Steps between C-alpha positions, in 0.01 A plus 500: 500500500553125517351216707703187524261208436579204724325174390616263775648488847823365340549825315503716822856398582620612157363856522725805473536657849429837339143412394241761619174359363407133464185320375463156660321274249488210747329453837775609736521376855611715790850341468509608133423857593771497773754356251394765249568779751828346595617472138364843387555742784415804271151358422232765497189321351383141453206429278292182542198370306159576663432129571819470698429811695174354640692214669805698607582511867440830684840449677698519169290802394602674829857392464517649139344822627753527787784451246357789286402259217171577329283205418321534176222281371480432122617304197744569224278465199651377179845442641705212366773390734667302228566819311595740788530446876385863552150654458573846374271800562561750231632843587211663312249342744703602805524852354130511439426388857738772630329766273154402634615525860683831432171643362333424827328179392428266796686166512172315454401705187853474351487128564168464331609703194831309454335164553262560215796555264727220636451165667709601801366406836337782706733444797809543265358817342423636852858414611641689199268800576610511861864484402447792267334702776807464717755585228 
């Protein structure tokens, strides 16, 4: 699973229309979110840093929800944009989350267990767990 890391509003216009998950590493305005949705119609999740979430408008949160886009809060620890524009979540981690959910573990417990092993954001782990429940 890959998250496209976007460092500035200028990068939004250069995104691939097939992007499904994006991490916005800049304080995005409502217009930036609208442009993101226009450029990436297949978008399923947007991750933003916790500090940005606190100042985010409720209107754009509602808009994303209506579009079926999940808003995740978290950071991409240790990612270097100069090396790779994508933050990659290893298949082993996704498989482990899926196994925990398949064994009947709650999403909260699975999130807690995986977060101890990795530095992934709890919202992102929960998103992976929910996607494994529906598969």
